Backbone as CSV, one residue per row, in Angstrom:
resi,resn,N_x,N_y,N_z,CA_x,CA_y,CA_z,C_x,C_y,C_z
1,MET,2.455,-21.006,14.286,2.139,-19.658,13.808,1.778,-19.718,12.325
2,ALA,0.686,-19.026,11.941,0.253,-19.037,10.544,1.237,-18.270,9.688
3,GLU,1.444,-18.752,8.476,2.372,-18.113,7.564,1.610,-17.343,6.500
4,GLU,2.174,-16.219,6.091,1.565,-15.423,5.047,1.705,-16.136,3.711
5,ILE,0.693,-15.938,2.856,0.718,-16.530,1.526,1.550,-15.633,0.628
6,HIS,2.750,-16.071,0.298,3.630,-15.301,-0.563,3.501,-15.761,-2.001
7,GLY,3.849,-14.837,-2.905,3.659,-15.107,-4.330,4.470,-16.257,-4.864
8,GLY,5.614,-16.544,-4.224,6.459,-17.604,-4.728,5.967,-18.988,-4.342
9,GLU,4.873,-19.049,-3.583,4.340,-20.332,-3.137,2.998,-20.594,-3.833
10,HIS,2.743,-21.872,-4.154,1.455,-22.238,-4.730,0.493,-22.527,-3.582
11,LYS,-0.630,-21.792,-3.528,-1.599,-21.970,-2.469,-2.969,-22.256,-3.057
12,ASN,-3.690,-23.163,-2.422,-5.017,-23.558,-2.876,-6.087,-22.803,-2.087
13,ILE,-7.085,-22.314,-2.799,-8.227,-21.661,-2.176,-9.489,-22.320,-2.739
14,LEU,-10.430,-22.625,-1.858,-11.694,-23.225,-2.291,-12.728,-22.117,-2.438
15,ILE,-13.292,-21.973,-3.634,-14.273,-20.931,-3.924,-15.655,-21.571,-4.028
16,LYS,-16.573,-21.097,-3.218,-17.946,-21.599,-3.254,-18.831,-20.543,-3.905
17,TYR,-19.464,-20.913,-5.026,-20.361,-20.013,-5.744,-21.651,-20.764,-6.026
18,GLY,-22.693,-20.420,-5.281,-23.950,-21.153,-5.388,-23.737,-22.609,-4.995
19,PRO,-24.237,-23.550,-5.803,-24.044,-24.972,-5.475,-22.671,-25.500,-5.904
20,GLU,-21.910,-24.667,-6.606,-20.634,-25.117,-7.144,-19.470,-24.748,-6.224
21,GLU,-18.444,-25.602,-6.273,-17.208,-25.307,-5.558,-16.032,-25.496,-6.510
22,HIS,-15.117,-24.574,-6.473,-13.941,-24.622,-7.350,-12.687,-24.498,-6.493
23,ARG,-11.757,-25.396,-6.689,-10.461,-25.282,-6.009,-9.482,-24.649,-6.992
24,VAL,-8.917,-23.518,-6.595,-8.024,-22.777,-7.492,-6.649,-22.636,-6.851
25,ILE,-5.668,-22.431,-7.702,-4.291,-22.201,-7.248,-3.925,-20.759,-7.558
26,LEU,-3.492,-20.044,-6.561,-3.102,-18.650,-6.757,-1.907,-18.564,-7.695
27,PRO,-1.885,-17.571,-8.582,-0.774,-17.449,-9.537,0.536,-17.155,-8.827
28,GLN,1.621,-17.675,-9.381,2.932,-17.468,-8.778,3.433,-16.063,-9.067
29,LYS,3.948,-15.417,-8.025,4.555,-14.091,-8.146,5.964,-14.205,-7.575
30,SER,6.662,-13.084,-7.456,7.994,-13.143,-6.856,7.855,-13.533,-5.391
31,SER,8.864,-14.178,-4.839,8.779,-14.767,-3.507,8.549,-13.742,-2.406
32,SER,8.886,-12.481,-2.648,8.744,-11.462,-1.609,7.371,-10.798,-1.617
33,GLN,6.549,-11.091,-2.611,5.262,-10.425,-2.738,4.132,-11.295,-2.194
34,PRO,3.357,-10.783,-1.234,2.202,-11.537,-0.748,1.054,-11.458,-1.733
35,HIS,0.188,-12.430,-1.715,-0.979,-12.395,-2.587,-2.007,-11.414,-2.029
36,LEU,-2.642,-10.713,-2.939,-3.655,-9.724,-2.580,-5.048,-10.261,-2.876
37,LEU,-6.044,-9.588,-2.326,-7.426,-9.973,-2.618,-7.712,-9.824,-4.110
38,SER,-7.049,-8.853,-4.753,-7.250,-8.662,-6.199,-6.807,-9.890,-6.992
39,ASP,-5.756,-10.591,-6.515,-5.322,-11.819,-7.191,-6.425,-12.873,-7.152
40,LEU,-7.057,-12.977,-5.990,-8.143,-13.948,-5.850,-9.351,-13.526,-6.683
41,ALA,-9.632,-12.216,-6.727,-10.772,-11.726,-7.498,-10.621,-12.037,-8.990
42,LEU,-9.406,-11.941,-9.495,-9.164,-12.260,-10.909,-9.394,-13.740,-11.191
43,LEU,-9.010,-14.587,-10.233,-9.267,-16.022,-10.399,-10.764,-16.319,-10.373
44,ILE,-11.471,-15.627,-9.483,-12.921,-15.813,-9.394,-13.583,-15.389,-10.704
45,GLU,-13.096,-14.286,-11.271,-13.635,-13.824,-12.558,-13.435,-14.894,-13.631
46,LYS,-12.294,-15.575,-13.574,-11.978,-16.580,-14.591,-12.796,-17.859,-14.426
47,VAL,-12.895,-18.355,-13.200,-13.548,-19.658,-13.016,-15.058,-19.552,-12.823
48,CYS,-15.533,-18.401,-12.314,-16.968,-18.262,-12.053,-17.656,-17.316,-13.035
49,CYS,-16.833,-16.672,-13.908,-17.367,-15.745,-14.913,-18.131,-14.576,-14.272
50,ILE,-17.601,-14.078,-13.138,-18.188,-12.907,-12.480,-17.174,-11.769,-12.564
51,PRO,-17.516,-10.648,-13.203,-16.585,-9.516,-13.255,-16.189,-9.078,-11.844
52,THR,-14.985,-8.618,-11.708,-14.486,-8.259,-10.369,-15.343,-7.176,-9.713
53,ASP,-15.906,-6.249,-10.521,-16.705,-5.189,-9.919,-18.115,-5.639,-9.549
54,SER,-18.434,-6.897,-9.852,-19.747,-7.441,-9.476,-19.627,-8.546,-8.440
55,GLN,-18.429,-8.736,-7.889,-18.203,-9.798,-6.907,-18.404,-9.290,-5.482
56,ARG,-19.036,-10.105,-4.680,-19.001,-9.923,-3.233,-18.304,-11.149,-2.666
57,ILE,-17.067,-10.956,-2.215,-16.280,-12.052,-1.674,-16.481,-12.073,-0.159
58,ILE,-16.888,-13.212,0.350,-17.217,-13.333,1.773,-16.354,-14.423,2.402
59,PHE,-15.776,-14.100,3.539,-14.953,-15.069,4.271,-15.328,-15.007,5.747
60,LYS,-15.763,-16.146,6.259,-16.197,-16.249,7.665,-17.285,-15.217,7.980
61,GLY,-18.222,-15.055,7.030,-19.372,-14.187,7.240,-19.115,-12.711,7.042
62,LYS,-17.924,-12.350,6.588,-17.559,-10.940,6.450,-17.239,-10.617,4.993
63,SER,-17.829,-9.524,4.479,-17.539,-9.093,3.108,-16.140,-8.482,3.058
64,LEU,-15.366,-8.887,2.069,-14.004,-8.378,1.894,-14.051,-7.293,0.823
65,LEU,-13.650,-6.078,1.194,-13.862,-4.926,0.311,-12.594,-4.378,-0.319
66,ASP,-11.467,-4.528,0.367,-10.232,-3.872,-0.098,-9.423,-4.818,-0.982
67,LEU,-9.475,-4.597,-2.287,-8.768,-5.477,-3.226,-7.254,-5.369,-3.093
68,ASP,-6.768,-4.261,-2.500,-5.325,-4.080,-2.332,-4.801,-4.689,-1.038
69,ALA,-5.706,-5.200,-0.199,-5.285,-5.827,1.057,-4.740,-7.230,0.784
70,THR,-3.839,-7.695,1.640,-3.305,-9.042,1.468,-4.319,-10.071,1.959
71,LEU,-4.235,-11.254,1.403,-5.105,-12.343,1.878,-4.815,-12.650,3.334
72,PHE,-3.554,-12.534,3.704,-3.144,-12.803,5.083,-3.846,-11.857,6.056
73,SER,-3.981,-10.583,5.676,-4.602,-9.607,6.572,-6.076,-9.927,6.812
74,TYR,-6.694,-10.648,5.871,-8.086,-11.062,6.040,-8.204,-12.437,6.698
75,GLY,-7.069,-13.053,7.008,-7.099,-14.361,7.661,-7.202,-15.534,6.705
76,ILE,-7.049,-15.289,5.408,-7.157,-16.357,4.412,-5.824,-17.088,4.320
77,ARG,-5.859,-18.383,4.496,-4.658,-19.207,4.483,-4.794,-20.284,3.393
78,ASN,-3.790,-21.136,3.299,-3.859,-22.263,2.371,-5.056,-23.146,2.712
79,ASN,-5.816,-23.514,1.691,-7.007,-24.366,1.819,-8.188,-23.668,2.492
80,SER,-8.152,-22.340,2.590,-9.308,-21.614,3.110,-10.455,-21.676,2.113
81,ARG,-11.687,-21.533,2.625,-12.871,-21.545,1.762,-13.513,-20.158,1.791
82,VAL,-13.715,-19.588,0.611,-14.398,-18.295,0.520,-15.676,-18.474,-0.283
83,MET,-16.647,-17.628,-0.003,-17.919,-17.677,-0.727,-18.029,-16.445,-1.604
84,VAL,-18.603,-16.614,-2.775,-18.762,-15.511,-3.716,-20.234,-15.350,-4.063
85,ILE,-20.693,-14.105,-4.034,-22.058,-13.771,-4.440,-21.972,-12.751,-5.566
86,MET,-22.779,-12.926,-6.576,-22.804,-11.956,-7.660,-23.772,-10.838,-7.305
87,GLY,-23.294,-9.622,-7.360,-24.126,-8.471,-7.014,-23.254,-7.296,-6.661
88,SER,-23.867,-6.160,-6.442,-23.106,-4.957,-6.130,-22.481,-5.066,-4.750
89,LYS,-21.318,-4.464,-4.598,-20.635,-4.460,-3.312,-21.385,-3.542,-2.349
90,PRO,-21.362,-3.847,-1.053,-22.039,-2.977,-0.090,-21.410,-1.587,-0.104
91,SER,-22.263,-0.565,-0.058,-21.746,0.803,-0.110,-21.047,1.164,1.199
92,LYS,-20.104,2.080,1.094,-19.354,2.520,2.266,-20.163,3.537,3.050
93,SER,-19.969,3.562,4.359,-20.621,4.550,5.204,-20.004,5.919,4.934
94,PRO,-20.724,7.010,5.255,-20.150,8.354,5.056,-18.829,8.544,5.802
95,VAL,-18.721,7.972,6.998,-17.485,8.105,7.785,-16.334,7.400,7.085
96,GLU,-16.588,6.176,6.576,-15.542,5.425,5.889,-15.131,6.129,4.599
97,ALA,-16.123,6.628,3.852,-15.825,7.326,2.609,-14.995,8.584,2.878
98,SER,-15.332,9.306,3.959,-14.591,10.520,4.316,-13.156,10.185,4.731
99,THR,-12.999,9.098,5.469,-11.662,8.679,5.909,-10.802,8.293,4.719
100,LEU,-11.381,7.554,3.780,-10.640,7.154,2.577,-10.239,8.377,1.758
101,GLU,-11.106,9.379,1.707,-10.792,10.598,0.963,-9.637,11.352,1.625
102,ARG,-9.616,11.379,2.957,-8.515,12.038,3.673,-7.202,11.299,3.438
103,LEU,-7.264,9.974,3.420,-6.062,9.186,3.145,-5.583,9.401,1.710
104,LYS,-6.523,9.558,0.805,-6.154,9.819,-0.589,-5.429,11.161,-0.709
105,THR,-5.893,12.154,0.050,-5.240,13.468,0.050,-3.810,13.359,0.569
106,VAL,-3.629,12.583,1.649,-2.285,12.375,2.203,-1.397,11.687,1.179
107,HIS,-1.961,10.702,0.476,-1.200,9.979,-0.545,-0.718,10.931,-1.637
108,VAL,-1.598,11.796,-2.110,-1.238,12.753,-3.174,-0.121,13.675,-2.693
109,LYS,-0.227,14.158,-1.453,0.805,15.049,-0.909,2.141,14.328,-0.759
110,SER,2.087,13.065,-0.319,3.332,12.312,-0.124,4.033,12.046,-1.452
111,GLU,3.250,11.800,-2.507,3.852,11.562,-3.822,4.460,12.842,-4.390
112,ALA,3.836,13.989,-4.095,4.404,15.262,-4.537,5.744,15.514,-3.844
113,LEU,5.812,15.167,-2.555,7.068,15.310,-1.812,8.121,14.342,-2.335
114,ALA,7.681,13.165,-2.787,8.621,12.192,-3.355,9.242,12.737,-4.641
115,GLU,8.452,13.481,-5.414,8.992,14.127,-6.618,10.049,15.163,-6.232
116,ASP,9.811,15.868,-5.112,10.809,16.824,-4.616,12.115,16.100,-4.275
117,LEU,11.986,14.892,-3.708,13.180,14.111,-3.375,13.979,13.780,-4.634
118,ASN,13.270,13.465,-5.711,13.965,13.175,-6.973,14.763,14.394,-7.443
119,GLU,14.149,15.565,-7.300,14.836,16.793,-7.711,16.048,17.069,-6.816
120,ILE,15.879,16.846,-5.510,16.983,17.069,-4.571,18.130,16.109,-4.875
121,GLU,17.779,14.868,-5.188,18.805,13.882,-5.525,19.611,14.340,-6.744
122,GLN,18.921,14.929,-7.712,19.601,15.426,-8.913,20.492,16.619,-8.574
123,LYS,20.032,17.479,-7.666,20.831,18.636,-7.253,22.121,18.185,-6.567
124,ILE,22.029,17.156,-5.727,23.220,16.627,-5.048,24.180,16.040,-6.071
125,ALA,23.629,15.348,-7.077,24.472,14.788,-8.145,25.187,15.905,-8.898
126,ASN,24.498,17.026,-9.096,25.114,18.170,-9.781,26.258,18.752,-8.952
127,VAL,26.070,18.806,-7.635,27.134,19.290,-6.751,28.350,18.374,-6.855
128,GLN,28.093,17.066,-6.897,29.191,16.098,-7.019,29.964,16.290,-8.316
129,ARG,29.261,16.685,-9.367,29.919,16.878,-10.669,30.515,18.282,-10.825
130,GLY,30.310,19.119,-9.814,30.812,20.487,-9.908,29.874,21.417,-10.634
131,LEU,28.672,20.937,-10.964,27.665,21.762,-11.652,26.732,22.357,-10.604
132,VAL,27.218,23.305,-9.859,26.489,23.802,-8.685,25.456,24.843,-9.105
133,ALA,24.183,24.486,-8.911,23.096,25.438,-9.131,22.646,26.012,-7.787
134,GLU,22.490,25.136,-6.793,22.204,25.543,-5.425,23.338,25.062,-4.533
135,GLY,23.617,25.859,-3.513,24.656,25.477,-2.566,24.165,24.394,-1.628
136,PRO,25.094,23.700,-0.938,24.717,22.636,0.007,23.756,23.110,1.099
137,ASP,23.912,24.353,1.572,23.023,24.856,2.629,21.581,24.947,2.136
138,THR,21.418,25.367,0.901,20.064,25.449,0.317,19.448,24.065,0.183
139,ILE,20.253,23.119,-0.276,19.757,21.741,-0.443,19.410,21.141,0.918
140,LYS,20.225,21.431,1.920,19.958,20.900,3.265,18.638,21.436,3.803
141,ARG,18.369,22.735,3.567,17.095,23.314,4.012,15.916,22.639,3.305
142,MET,16.092,22.288,2.040,15.036,21.586,1.299,14.760,20.213,1.906
143,LEU,15.843,19.517,2.277,15.701,18.188,2.890,15.016,18.281,4.249
144,LEU,15.390,19.285,5.036,14.770,19.468,6.350,13.285,19.807,6.204
145,GLY,12.971,20.631,5.196,11.572,20.965,4.946,10.767,19.752,4.525
146,ASN,11.371,18.905,3.700,10.706,17.675,3.265,10.428,16.752,4.451
147,ALA,11.449,16.590,5.306,11.301,15.712,6.474,10.188,16.218,7.383
148,ASP,10.120,17.530,7.586,9.075,18.111,8.433,7.691,17.880,7.831
149,ALA,7.592,18.013,6.510,6.302,17.800,5.845,5.857,16.347,5.961
150,TYR,6.797,15.410,5.823,6.450,13.988,5.961,6.007,13.674,7.391
151,MET,6.669,14.254,8.379,6.281,14.020,9.776,4.871,14.532,10.045
152,LYS,4.525,15.669,9.453,3.172,16.205,9.636,2.130,15.290,8.996
153,LEU,2.474,14.683,7.858,1.556,13.733,7.227,1.351,12.508,8.110
154,LEU,2.436,12.029,8.715,2.329,10.878,9.623,1.477,11.225,10.838
155,GLU,1.663,12.424,11.356,0.870,12.861,12.518,-0.610,12.965,12.163
156,SER,-0.910,13.447,10.949,-2.313,13.565,10.538,-2.979,12.202,10.427
157,MET,-2.219,11.191,9.989,-2.787,9.840,9.896,-2.926,9.203,11.274
158,ASP,-1.977,9.497,12.158,-2.045,8.960,13.510,-3.268,9.497,14.254
159,ALA,-3.688,10.717,13.882,-4.839,11.340,14.537,-6.166,10.751,14.063
160,LEU,-6.138,9.988,12.964,-7.368,9.378,12.458,-7.804,8.233,13.367
161,ASP,-9.030,8.281,13.812,-9.586,7.208,14.642,-10.353,6.254,13.728
162,ILE,-9.690,5.152,13.348,-10.306,4.204,12.415,-10.700,2.937,13.174
163,PRO,-11.994,2.657,13.305,-12.427,1.451,14.027,-12.098,0.176,13.260
164,SER,-12.061,-0.926,13.974,-11.740,-2.222,13.357,-12.800,-2.661,12.358
165,SER,-13.980,-2.033,12.418,-15.058,-2.382,11.487,-14.835,-1.789,10.099
166,MET,-13.748,-1.012,9.947,-13.438,-0.420,8.638,-12.070,-0.925,8.190
167,PRO,-11.997,-2.171,7.682,-10.702,-2.763,7.334,-9.992,-2.077,6.171
168,GLU,-10.760,-1.549,5.210,-10.116,-0.932,4.043,-9.322,0.317,4.428
169,PRO,-9.916,1.285,5.182,-9.117,2.436,5.614,-7.935,2.051,6.496
170,LYS,-8.119,1.057,7.364,-7.022,0.622,8.237,-5.865,0.073,7.406
171,SER,-6.191,-0.732,6.401,-5.164,-1.312,5.548,-4.449,-0.234,4.739
172,LYS,-5.234,0.716,4.205,-4.630,1.778,3.390,-3.767,2.702,4.240
173,ARG,-4.175,2.963,5.485,-3.351,3.805,6.355,-2.022,3.120,6.655
174,LYS,-2.066,1.830,6.942,-0.842,1.088,7.229,0.101,1.115,6.020
175,GLU,-0.458,0.892,4.844,0.348,0.906,3.610,0.967,2.282,3.387
176,LEU,0.165,3.334,3.654,0.637,4.704,3.442,1.717,5.088,4.455
177,VAL,1.539,4.665,5.698,2.546,4.931,6.729,3.878,4.298,6.338
178,ASN,3.834,3.061,5.870,5.073,2.374,5.460,5.742,3.091,4.285
179,LYS,4.925,3.560,3.350,5.477,4.255,2.178,6.136,5.571,2.593
180,ILE,5.461,6.332,3.450,6.019,7.614,3.890,7.285,7.396,4.712
181,GLN,7.294,6.337,5.515,8.501,6.041,6.293,9.672,5.722,5.370
182,SER,9.390,5.038,4.268,10.469,4.740,3.310,10.982,6.022,2.657
183,TYR,10.073,6.986,2.413,10.499,8.274,1.866,11.346,9.046,2.880
184,LEU,10.965,8.955,4.156,11.749,9.611,5.209,13.153,9.017,5.287
185,ASP,13.238,7.706,5.172,14.546,7.037,5.184,15.387,7.512,4.003
186,ARG,14.750,7.627,2.850,15.476,8.109,1.670,15.938,9.550,1.878
187,ASN,15.074,10.364,2.492,15.417,11.751,2.784,16.640,11.816,3.704
188,ASP,16.651,10.961,4.734,17.787,10.916,5.667,19.069,10.480,4.959
189,ASN,18.941,9.526,4.055,20.124,9.061,3.317,20.704,10.159,2.435
190,LEU,19.829,10.939,1.821,20.294,12.047,0.985,20.963,13.119,1.845
191,LYS,20.407,13.360,3.029,21.002,14.341,3.941,22.402,13.888,4.366
192,MET,22.542,12.594,4.663,23.840,12.050,5.043,24.826,12.136,3.876
193,GLN,24.329,11.836,2.680,25.166,11.917,1.481,25.667,13.345,1.266
194,LEU,24.782,14.322,1.504,25.162,15.721,1.335,26.210,16.127,2.368
195,GLU,26.030,15.681,3.624,26.989,16.019,4.682,28.376,15.458,4.386
196,ILE,28.411,14.226,3.883,29.709,13.617,3.534,30.352,14.377,2.381
197,LEU,29.518,14.811,1.439,30.033,15.568,0.297,30.653,16.891,0.756
198,VAL,29.989,17.563,1.705,30.505,18.837,2.216,31.805,18.630,2.978
199,GLU,31.869,17.553,3.788,33.088,17.268,4.561,34.285,16.987,3.667
200,ASN,34.041,16.338,2.521,35.145,15.958,1.625,35.491,17.045,0.610
201,SER,34.719,18.118,0.602,34.994,19.160,-0.391,36.111,20.096,0.060
C-alpha cells in the first residue's frame, strides 16, 4: 500500500523543466503534516526560477491546479517525476468556478459559526465562575442552533454534484467537511460540558 508523504519524512521528487531535470527534497515539516502541492511549487520556483503563479505543474499528463491539495491526493509519491511548463494556468470552467464560489460561501458561514462557538465557550466559563449573563437554557439553545446550522451546511455540500474531472472543488469540499465536523464535535463537547455544569450546580 502506498504511503502518504508526510512532512517529517524527506522525499525526493524529480522535476522536469524543458531539457533540464532537477531532483529536489521536500522541506521537512512536522510529522503529522502531509506535503501539499504548494510545497512543491515553492521548490520549483527556487530551482527553476518560475514564479508559482506562472507554473503549470503536470503529473501523468494532468495539470495540477489546487495548491492546497496534498501530493498524495494527486498520486505523487517518493521519486515521482513531474513536468513543469512556464505559462498561465488553464482557466476554470464556469461550472467549476461556480462550485468553488459556493464552497467559499459555506466556508465563510462556517467560520462565522466558529466565532459563535468561541463566544458560547466564554459564556460557559462565566457560568462556571458565577458571572452569569445568560442562563444555561439560553446557552443550550445557542448550541442547538449552531449544531443545526452546521448540519445544514453539510447537507448543502452533500447536494453538490462534483465530477472527478474537477479535483480542486472535490479536495476543497473534503477539507471543508472535515473542518465543519470538527466544529460539530466541539459544539457537542461544549453541550456536554454545560450539562455537567448544570447537574453539579
